[in-house]
KELUM-76181 format. One record per atom (N, C-alpha, C, O, CB): y, z negated, x negated; residue in three letters. Coordinates in steps of 0.2 Angstrom, whole numbers, padded with zeros to 4 digits, always signed. Atoms other than C-alpha are relative to their C-alpha. Glycine has a CB too. Example, Ala and Ser with C-alpha at 12.3 -4.5 7.8 and 13.67 -1.06 7.14 Angstrom:
residues 2
-0006+0000-0004ALA -0022-0039-0062ALA +0006+0000-0004ALA +0005-0003-0009ALA +0000-0006+0005ALA -0006+0001+0004SER -0005-0036-0068SER +0005-0003+0004SER +0011-0004+0001SER +0002+0007-0002SER 
end
This chain:
residues 156
+0007-0001+0006MET +0709-0462-0392MET -0002-0006-0004MET +0001-0009-0008MET +0001+0006-0006MET +0000+0009+0007MET +0702-0478-0402MET -0002+0005-0005MET -0004+0010-0004MET -0009-0010+0001MET +0008-0002+0004THR +0693-0475-0417THR -0003-0005-0002THR -0001-0011-0003THR +0000+0005-0008THR +0008+0002-0001VAL +0675-0480-0420VAL -0001+0002-0007VAL +0003+0006-0011VAL -0006+0004+0008VAL +0005-0002+0005HIS +0663-0480-0433HIS -0005-0002+0001HIS -0007-0007+0001HIS +0001-0002-0004HIS +0005-0001-0002SER +0647-0471-0429SER -0004-0006-0001SER -0001-0011-0004SER -0001+0006-0003SER +0004+0002+0003PRO +0631-0482-0430PRO -0002+0001-0006PRO -0004-0004-0009PRO -0003+0001+0001PRO +0005+0003+0006ASP +0625-0479-0444ASP +0008+0002-0006ASP +0008+0005-0012ASP -0011+0006-0001ASP -0008-0002+0004GLU +0644-0476-0453GLU -0003-0008-0008GLU -0005-0014-0007GLU +0012-0002+0009GLU -0001+0006+0003ARG +0642-0486-0468ARG +0010-0003-0005ARG +0014+0000-0008ARG -0008+0001-0006ARG -0008+0002+0000THR +0659-0498-0471THR +0003-0003-0010THR +0000-0005-0014THR +0001-0009+0007THR +0000+0007+0009PRO +0667-0505-0488PRO -0004-0004+0000PRO -0008-0003-0004PRO +0007-0006-0002PRO +0005+0006+0000ALA +0658-0520-0484ALA -0003+0000-0004ALA -0003-0004-0009ALA -0004-0002+0004ALA +0004-0005-0001HIS +0643-0508-0485HIS -0001+0000-0008HIS -0004-0004-0012HIS +0004+0006+0005HIS -0003-0002+0008TYR +0649-0500-0503TYR -0002-0006-0004TYR -0007-0007-0007TYR +0009+0001-0001TYR +0001+0006+0006VAL +0655-0515-0512VAL -0005-0004+0000VAL -0006-0007-0005VAL +0005-0003+0001VAL +0006+0006+0001ALA +0641-0527-0506ALA -0006+0003-0002ALA -0010-0001+0000ALA -0002-0005+0006ALA +0005-0007+0005THR +0628-0512-0515THR +0002-0002-0007THR -0002-0003-0012THR +0005+0010+0002THR -0002-0005+0007THR +0637-0509-0528THR +0002-0007-0006THR +0002-0007-0012THR +0011+0008+0001THR +0001+0007+0004ILE +0640-0527-0535ILE -0008-0005+0001ILE -0010-0010-0002ILE +0008-0005+0004ILE +0007+0004+0000GLY +0622-0532-0527GLY -0003+0003-0007GLY -0007+0000-0009GLY -0005+0002+0007GLY +0006-0003+0005ALA +0614-0521-0541ALA +0003-0003-0006ALA -0001-0006-0010ALA +0000+0008-0002ALA -0004+0003+0004ALA +0628-0527-0551ALA -0003-0006-0006ALA -0005-0006-0012ALA +0005-0003+0005ALA +0004+0005+0003PHE +0621-0542-0553PHE -0006-0002+0001PHE -0007-0008+0002PHE +0002-0005+0000PHE +0008-0002+0004ILE +0602-0538-0555ILE +0002+0002-0005ILE +0002-0003-0010ILE -0004+0006+0002ILE -0002+0000+0008LEU +0607-0529-0570LEU +0001-0006-0006LEU -0002-0008-0011LEU +0007+0003+0001LEU +0001+0004+0005ILE +0616-0542-0576ILE -0005-0007+0000ILE -0005-0011-0005ILE +0005-0002-0001ILE +0005+0004-0003GLY +0604-0554-0570GLY -0006-0002-0006GLY -0009-0007-0009GLY -0003+0004+0006GLY +0010-0005+0008LEU +0588-0544-0582LEU +0004-0004-0005LEU +0002-0009-0008LEU +0000+0014-0003LEU -0001+0001+0006VAL +0601-0544-0594VAL +0000-0005-0003VAL -0004-0005-0008VAL +0003+0001-0001VAL +0004+0005+0001GLY +0602-0560-0597GLY -0004-0005-0002GLY -0003-0011-0004GLY +0000-0001+0001GLY +0007+0004+0001ILE +0587-0566-0599ILE -0002+0001-0005ILE -0006-0002-0009ILE -0006+0001+0004ILE +0002-0002+0013TRP +0586-0554-0620TRP +0009-0003+0000TRP +0010-0006-0005TRP -0002+0015-0005TRP -0005-0001+0005LYS +0605-0556-0621LYS +0004-0004+0005LYS +0007-0002+0010LYS +0002+0008-0003LYS -0004+0005-0002PRO +0614-0574-0616PRO +0006+0002+0000PRO +0009+0000+0005PRO +0000-0004-0003PRO -0006+0004+0004ALA +0629-0573-0625ALA +0003+0008+0004ALA +0009+0008+0005ALA +0000-0002-0011ALA -0003-0006-0002PHE +0632-0554-0616PHE +0005+0001+0003PHE +0005+0000+0009PHE -0003+0001+0004PHE -0006-0003-0003MET +0650-0548-0614MET +0002-0009-0001MET +0008-0010+0002MET -0001+0005+0009MET -0008+0005-0001GLY +0658-0566-0616GLY -0005-0007+0004GLY -0003-0013+0004GLY +0008+0004+0007GLY -0002+0006-0005MET +0647-0575-0603MET -0007-0004-0001MET -0012-0001-0004MET +0000+0003+0009MET +0003+0005+0002HIS +0638-0592-0604HIS -0007+0003+0007HIS -0007+0001+0013HIS +0006-0007+0001HIS +0005-0003-0002LEU +0622-0583-0597LEU -0008-0004+0003LEU -0014-0002+0003LEU -0001+0005-0006LEU +0007+0004+0003THR +0608-0599-0595THR -0010+0003+0005THR -0015+0007+0005THR +0004-0011+0002THR +0005-0002-0004ALA +0593-0596-0586ALA +0003-0004+0008ALA +0003+0001+0012ALA -0008-0004-0005ALA -0003+0003-0007ALA +0600-0605-0571ALA +0004+0005+0003ALA +0004+0006+0009ALA +0004-0007-0001ALA -0005-0004-0001HIS +0614-0592-0572HIS -0003+0006+0003HIS -0002+0008+0008HIS +0003+0000-0006HIS +0007-0007-0002ASN +0600-0577-0572ASN +0000-0001+0007ASN +0003+0003+0012ASN -0010-0001-0003ASN +0003-0002-0008VAL +0592-0584-0556VAL +0003+0001+0006VAL +0001+0003+0011VAL -0004-0005+0001VAL -0004-0001-0004ILE +0608-0586-0549ILE +0001+0006+0002ILE +0000+0007+0008ILE +0005-0003-0001ILE -0005-0006+0001HIS +0615-0569-0552HIS -0009+0008+0003HIS -0010+0014+0006HIS +0005+0000-0013HIS +0006-0006-0005LEU +0597-0561-0548LEU -0001-0002+0011LEU -0003+0002+0015LEU -0011-0004-0005LEU +0002+0001-0005ALA +0596-0571-0531ALA +0008+0001+0004ALA +0008-0002+0009ALA -0004-0006+0000ALA -0009-0001-0002SER +0615-0568-0527SER -0002+0009-0001SER -0001+0011+0005SER +0007-0004-0007SER +0002-0005-0001GLY +0610-0548-0531GLY -0002+0004+0006GLY +0000+0007+0011GLY -0004+0001-0005GLY +0005+0000-0006VAL +0596-0548-0520VAL +0004+0002+0008VAL +0005+0007+0010VAL -0004-0007+0000VAL -0007+0003-0004VAL +0608-0556-0505VAL +0006+0006+0004VAL +0008+0008+0009VAL +0004-0005-0007VAL -0007-0005+0001SER +0621-0545-0508SER -0004+0007+0001SER -0005+0005-0005SER +0006-0001-0009SER +0005-0002+0001LEU +0609-0530-0507LEU -0003+0002+0005LEU -0006+0007+0005LEU -0001-0002-0002LEU +0001+0000-0005TYR +0603-0535-0493TYR +0005+0003+0005TYR +0003+0006+0010TYR -0001-0006+0001TYR -0006+0000-0006PHE +0618-0533-0483PHE +0005+0005-0001PHE +0010+0008+0003PHE +0005-0007+0001PHE -0003-0010+0003GLY +0624-0517-0492GLY -0004+0001+0002GLY -0001+0004+0006GLY +0002+0003-0007GLY +0001-0003-0002LEU +0610-0512-0487LEU -0004+0003+0007LEU -0007+0008+0007LEU +0000+0001-0004LEU +0004+0001-0005ALA +0602-0517-0470ALA +0006-0002+0006ALA +0008+0000+0012ALA -0007-0006-0002ALA -0005+0004-0004GLY +0615-0526-0463GLY +0005+0002+0006GLY +0010+0002+0002GLY +0003-0002-0004GLY -0004-0001-0003SER +0625-0522-0451SER +0008-0003+0000SER +0009-0008-0003SER -0002-0001+0005SER -0007+0000+0005ALA +0645-0519-0451ALA +0003-0007-0001ALA +0008-0009-0004ALA +0006+0005+0003ALA -0003+0008-0003ALA +0648-0537-0444ALA -0001-0003-0003ALA +0003-0008-0003ALA -0003-0003+0006ALA +0006+0004+0001ALA +0636-0544-0454ALA +0000+0002-0011ALA +0000+0000-0017ALA -0008+0004+0007ALA -0006-0003+0012ALA +0643-0534-0473ALA +0006-0004+0001ALA +0009-0006-0004ALA +0004+0013-0002ALA -0008+0002+0003ARG +0661-0542-0468ARG +0000-0007-0002ARG +0003-0009-0007ARG +0005+0000+0006ARG +0000+0008+0002GLY +0655-0560-0466GLY -0005-0002-0004GLY -0007-0007-0004GLY -0001-0004+0005GLY +0003+0000+0007PHE +0645-0558-0481PHE +0004+0001-0004PHE +0003-0002-0009PHE -0005+0004-0001PHE -0005+0000+0007CYS +0660-0552-0490CYS +0005-0005-0001CYS +0008-0006-0007CYS +0003+0007-0001CYS -0006+0003+0000PHE +0672-0563-0485PHE -0004-0007-0001PHE +0000-0012-0002PHE +0005+0001+0006PHE +0003+0008+0000THR +0658-0580-0486THR -0003+0002-0009THR -0004-0004-0012THR -0009+0000+0007THR +0002-0001+0005PHE +0653-0572-0503PHE +0007-0002-0007PHE +0009-0005-0012PHE -0002+0006+0001PHE -0008+0003+0006GLY +0670-0570-0511GLY +0004-0002+0002GLY +0009+0000+0001GLY +0006+0005-0005GLY -0002+0007+0001ALA +0676-0585-0504ALA +0001-0004-0006ALA +0005-0007-0009ALA -0003-0002+0002ALA +0003+0003+0005VAL +0665-0591-0515VAL +0001-0002-0006VAL +0002-0007-0010VAL -0004+0001-0001VAL +0000-0003+0007TYR +0666-0583-0529TYR +0008-0001-0003TYR +0008-0003-0009TYR -0002+0009+0000TYR -0007+0001+0004ALA +0685-0583-0533ALA +0000-0007+0001ALA +0001-0010-0004ALA +0007+0004+0004ALA -0002+0008+0001LEU +0684-0602-0526LEU -0003-0003-0007LEU +0000-0007-0010LEU -0002-0005+0007LEU +0004+0002+0005LEU +0672-0606-0540LEU +0006+0005-0006LEU +0011+0002-0008LEU -0009+0003+0002LEU -0005-0004+0006GLY +0683-0594-0554GLY +0006-0001+0000GLY +0009+0001-0005GLY +0000+0008+0000GLY -0006+0005-0001VAL +0699-0603-0549VAL -0003-0005-0003VAL +0000-0008-0008VAL +0003-0001+0006VAL +0000+0011+0002ALA +0691-0622-0550ALA -0002+0003-0007ALA -0002-0002-0010ALA -0009-0009+0004ALA +0003+0001+0007GLY +0685-0615-0569GLY +0007+0002-0004GLY +0008-0001-0010GLY -0006+0006-0001GLY -0007-0002+0004MET +0703-0608-0574MET +0003-0005+0001MET +0005-0007-0004MET +0005+0005+0003MET -0004+0009-0003ALA +0710-0624-0566ALA -0001-0008-0004ALA +0003-0012-0007ALA -0003-0003+0008ALA +0004+0004+0004PHE +0699-0636-0571PHE -0006+0002-0005PHE -0012+0002-0003PHE -0002-0003+0004PHE +0005-0004+0005GLY +0689-0630-0587GLY +0006-0003-0006GLY +0012-0003-0007GLY -0002+0010+0001GLY -0007+0004+0007VAL +0694-0640-0603VAL -0004+0006-0004VAL -0008+0010-0002VAL -0001-0012-0005VAL +0005+0001+0007PRO +0688-0636-0620PRO -0004-0002-0003PRO -0004-0008-0006PRO +0001+0000-0004PRO +0008+0003+0000GLY +0672-0638-0624GLY -0003+0006-0006GLY +0000+0010-0008GLY -0005+0000+0009GLY +0005-0007+0004THR +0657-0627-0634THR -0006-0003+0007THR -0004-0007+0011THR -0006-0002-0012THR +0004-0003-0006ALA +0642-0623-0621ALA -0006-0004-0007ALA -0005-0004-0014ALA +0000+0010+0004ALA +0008+0000+0004THR +0624-0630-0628THR -0004+0006+0000THR -0009+0005-0004THR -0004-0003+0004THR +0002-0006+0002MET +0619-0612-0627MET -0001-0001-0008MET +0002-0006-0011MET +0005+0004+0002MET +0000+0000+0008THR +0615-0610-0648THR +0004+0008+0000THR +0003+0013+0003THR -0009+0000-0004THR -0003-0008-0001GLY +0628-0596-0653GLY +0007+0001+0002GLY +0012+0005+0000GLY -0004+0005+0005GLY -0008+0000-0005MET +0641-0599-0640MET +0007-0004-0004MET +0006-0009-0007MET -0001-0005+0009MET -0008+0003+0004PRO +0660-0601-0648PRO +0004-0002+0006PRO +0006+0001+0011PRO +0004+0007-0006PRO -0004+0004-0004PRO +0671-0618-0642PRO +0002+0007+0005PRO +0000+0012+0003PRO +0007-0004-0004PRO -0005-0001-0005ASP +0682-0612-0625ASP +0003-0006+0004ASP +0002-0012+0006ASP -0004+0005+0003ASP -0005+0003-0002PRO +0696-0615-0618PRO +0001-0003+0006PRO +0005-0007+0008PRO +0004+0004-0001PRO +0000+0002-0008ARG +0691-0618-0600ARG -0007+0002+0003ARG -0010+0005+0007ARG +0005+0006+0005ARG +0007+0001-0002PHE +0675-0622-0601PHE -0001-0004+0005PHE +0001-0010+0004PHE -0004-0002-0004PHE +0000+0005-0004LEU +0668-0630-0584LEU -0012-0001+0000LEU -0016+0003+0000LEU +0005+0003+0009LEU +0010+0001-0001ARG +0648-0640-0584ARG -0001-0001+0005ARG -0001-0007+0006ARG -0004-0005-0003ARG +0002+0000-0005VAL +0642-0636-0567VAL -0007-0005+0001VAL -0008-0009+0005VAL -0001+0008+0001VAL +0005+0005+0003LEU +0628-0645-0573LEU -0002+0002-0003LEU -0005+0008-0003LEU -0005-0004+0002LEU +0001-0004+0003PRO +0626-0646-0585PRO -0010-0001-0006PRO -0015-0003-0005PRO +0007-0001-0004PRO +0005-0005+0002GLY +0614-0638-0599GLY -0002+0004+0002GLY -0006+0007-0002GLY -0004-0001-0001GLY +0003-0001-0003ARG +0609-0629-0585ARG +0004+0007+0002ARG +0001+0012+0002ARG -0003-0006+0004ARG -0006-0001-0003LEU +0626-0622-0578LEU +0006-0003-0003LEU +0008-0009-0002LEU -0001-0001+0006LEU -0002+0002+0003GLU +0638-0620-0589GLU +0006+0007+0000GLU +0004+0011-0004GLU -0004-0004-0005GLU -0003-0002+0002LEU +0653-0610-0587LEU +0008+0004-0005LEU +0013+0000-0006LEU -0001-0001+0003LEU -0006+0001+0004GLY +0666-0602-0598GLY +0008+0005+0003GLY +0009+0006+0009GLY -0002+0003-0009GLY -0009-0004-0003THR +0686-0592-0597THR -0003+0006+0002THR +0000+0008+0007THR +0008+0002-0006THR +0003-0007-0001MET +0675-0574-0597MET -0004+0001+0006MET -0004+0006+0009MET -0005+0002-0005MET +0005+0001-0006ASP +0662-0581-0581ASP +0005-0001+0003ASP +0004+0003+0008ASP -0005-0005+0000ASP -0005+0002-0004HIS +0680-0587-0573HIS +0003+0004+0000HIS +0007+0004+0005HIS +0003-0004-0002HIS -0005-0007-0002ALA +0688-0570-0575ALA -0003+0006+0004ALA +0000+0010+0008ALA +0002+0005-0007ALA +0005-0003-0002ILE +0673-0563-0569ILE -0004+0000+0007ILE -0007+0004+0011ILE -0003+0000-0004ILE +0003+0001-0007HIS +0667-0572-0555HIS +0007+0001+0007HIS +0006+0003+0013HIS -0004-0010+0001HIS -0007-0002-0003ILE +0688-0569-0548ILE +0000+0005+0002ILE +0001+0005+0008ILE +0004-0001-0004ILE +0003-0006-0001VAL +0685-0553-0548VAL -0004+0004+0004VAL -0002+0008+0008VAL -0002+0000-0003VAL +0004-0002-0007ILE +0670-0550-0539ILE +0003-0004+0005ILE +0007+0000+0007ILE -0008-0001+0000ILE -0002+0001-0004GLY +0676-0561-0527GLY +0008+0004+0003GLY +0008+0006+0009GLY -0001-0006-0002GLY -0007-0006-0001GLY +0693-0551-0524GLY -0004+0005+0001GLY -0007+0002+0006GLY +0006+0002-0007GLY +0001-0004+0002ALA +0684-0537-0525ALA -0006+0001+0011ALA -0006+0006+0016ALA -0003-0002-0010ALA +0004+0000-0005TYR +0672-0543-0510TYR +0004-0002+0006TYR +0001-0003+0011TYR -0005-0005-0001TYR -0002+0003-0004LEU +0684-0549-0502LEU +0007+0006+0005LEU +0009+0006+0010LEU +0001-0008-0005LEU -0002-0005-0001VAL +0695-0534-0502VAL -0003+0001+0005VAL -0001-0001+0010VAL +0000+0004-0005VAL +0006-0004-0004ALA +0680-0526-0494ALA -0002+0000+0006ALA -0003+0005+0009ALA -0006-0001-0002ALA +0000+0003-0004GLY +0679-0540-0482GLY +0006+0005+0006GLY +0005+0009+0010GLY +0001-0007-0002GLY -0003-0002-0004PHE +0693-0536-0475PHE +0005+0009+0004PHE +0009+0011+0009PHE +0004-0004-0002PHE -0001-0010+0000LEU +0694-0513-0477LEU -0006+0000+0009LEU -0008+0004+0013LEU -0007+0006-0011LEU +0005-0005-0003THR +0681-0515-0465THR +0001-0005+0009THR +0000-0011+0010THR -0010+0001-0005THR -0001+0005-0006HIS +0684-0521-0447HIS -0005-0004+0004HIS -0009+0000+0006HIS +0003+0004+0005HIS +0008+0002-0002PRO +0670-0533-0438PRO -0001+0004+0009PRO -0006+0006+0011PRO +0000-0011+0001PRO +0004-0006-0007THR +0671-0523-0421THR -0004+0008+0000THR -0008+0010+0004THR +0006+0002+0006THR +0000-0005+0002GLY +0670-0507-0429GLY +0004+0006+0000GLY +0003+0012+0000GLY -0002+0001+0001GLY -0008-0007+0000VAL +0686-0499-0429VAL +0001+0001-0006VAL +0004-0004-0009VAL +0009-0002+0004VAL -0002-0006+0004SER +0688-0487-0443SER +0005-0002-0006SER +0010+0000-0003SER +0004+0005+0003SER -0005-0001+0002HIS +0700-0490-0455HIS +0001+0005-0007HIS +0006+0006-0011HIS +0002-0008+0000HIS +0002-0007+0003ARG +0693-0476-0466ARG -0003+0007+0003ARG -0006+0007+0009ARG -0004-0002-0005ARG +0007-0003-0005ARG +0683-0461-0462ARG +0000+0004+0004ARG -0002+0010+0004ARG -0004-0003+0004ARG +0002+0000-0008PRO +0685-0461-0444PRO +0000+0009+0006PRO +0002+0014+0007PRO +0009-0006+0004PRO +0002-0005-0007HIS +0679-0452-0431HIS +0004+0000+0006HIS +0009-0002+0004HIS -0006-0002+0002HIS -0006+0001-0006GLU +0689-0451-0414GLU -0006+0002+0006GLU -0009+0007+0007GLU +0008+0008-0001GLU +0007+0000-0006ALA +0676-0457-0398ALA +0005-0005+0005ALA +0008-0010+0006ALA -0010-0006-0005ALA -0006+0004-0006PRO +0686-0459-0382PRO -0003-0006+0003PRO -0008-0008+0002PRO +0001+0006+0006PRO +0001+0006+0001LEU +0686-0476-0375LEU -0002+0001+0009LEU +0002+0005+0012LEU +0006-0006-0004LEU -0002-0003-0007THR +0678-0477-0357THR -0001-0010+0002THR -0003-0015-0002THR -0008+0008+0005THR -0002+0005-0003SER +0682-0491-0346SER -0002-0002+0008SER +0001-0007+0011SER +0006+0002+0001SER 
end
C-alpha cells in the first residue's frame, strides 16, 4: 500500500502559500500608512509588489492543486530567498530616499527612489523564501503525503 493525499486534502504548500499570502496583503496595506513599519522600506512600489505577491500566493494556496502549490512555493521561495541573500551580500551602507529612514549597513537600491531594500527587508525575504521552500519540499508532486496520510491501495 502507498500513502496518498485525497484530492481535497490541503498540503503544506497550500497552508504556507495561504498564510504568507495573507501576510503579504496585510503588509502591503499597512505599508501605505506606515512606510517604515518594523524597519522595512515600504515604498509604493514595494507595497504593490507585496499586494500582487499576496494575491498570487492566496490563489495557489486556496485554489491550486498540490503540484501547482508546490511549484509556486519552489518558485517564490527561490526568488525571495535569493533576493534576501543578494541584499545581504551586495547591500552597501546607505540611506533611503524615504524620509525618516535611518542609514542602513546593507542598503540595496533595486530601483533607486522607487524600490529600496534594507537589512530588515533582506532578513524577512530570506525567512519568507525559506518557509516557501520548506513547504515545497514537504509537498510531494504526485500527491504522496508526508503528513496526515490515509492508506489507499495501489491498482495495477
